[in-house]
N, C-alpha and C positions, 0 to 999 in steps of 0.2 A: 382471667385467664390460663392467661398466657404462664402464670408465676404455678399453677394449680400440676401446669399439665407435665411444666420443667422437675417440677420437685417428686410427682406419680412415678415420673420416669426416671427417677434416679435411683426413687424407693423401688422400683423392679430392677432397675442392672443388681443394686444390694441387692437385692434379693436372690436372680441371677448369678451370681460374683460365689454368693454361699453355697449356691446347691452346685454349682462348680469346683468347686474346693472340697464336698465334697466324697462327691463324684469322683474325684481324684488319688482321692483318700482311699476309696472303695474299692478303688481301678489297680492304682498304684501300693497299695500295705504299705504304702511311705516308702517304695527303695526308688522312686521318682521313674523307675520303666511306666512304658506305654500301655502295656497289654495287660489285661484283665486279669485280675485269679478269681479262679473257681475252684470252692474249697473240698478235699475230695477227688478229684478227679481221680480219675481210671485212662488212662487209653482201647480200644478197643484191641482188645486180643491178637484183630488179624493186621493190626496198622505194623506192629515186630512182626511180621511174621515178611519173610520173603514169599517170590511167583509161586517159585517152584513149592514150597509147603503148603500153600494156597489151595491148589488142587486138587481135589478132592474123585473118584471112580464114582459115577454111580452105573448100574445096571436098569437095562431092557433088555424084555423078554416079550414076545412076540409072535403072535399064532395063526395063522392063517387053514380054514379049513379048507380041502380037496375042492377040485371044479374036478367036470367029466374030461381036462385037456392036463392038466398039474395032479400032482402026489398035495400031502400036505406038507405048508415052512413051516421052519421058524429060523425068530432070528434073532440072536446073542447079540448084545448092541453093549459095553462099556463106555459111556460118554463122561468125558467130563468134563470136569464145571469148577465156576473160579469162585470161590468163597467171598 
């Protein structure tokens, strides 16, 4: 019983080491680094832009009807948005 358990444990360790080797080959690309290689990876264009280049202006136009005390009012804003 103990010998069977030991032999199954050795087989499992062998399979585990095979899988680890495959992962290392895929992840390293054979170069020896620990970073995974992503095929055809293109970073987002926003990451390459500086903070000032990411600021976009929006528009906000609000009109409110007149009441008894105040005339018709209009609010125009250009709020910045960071993308």
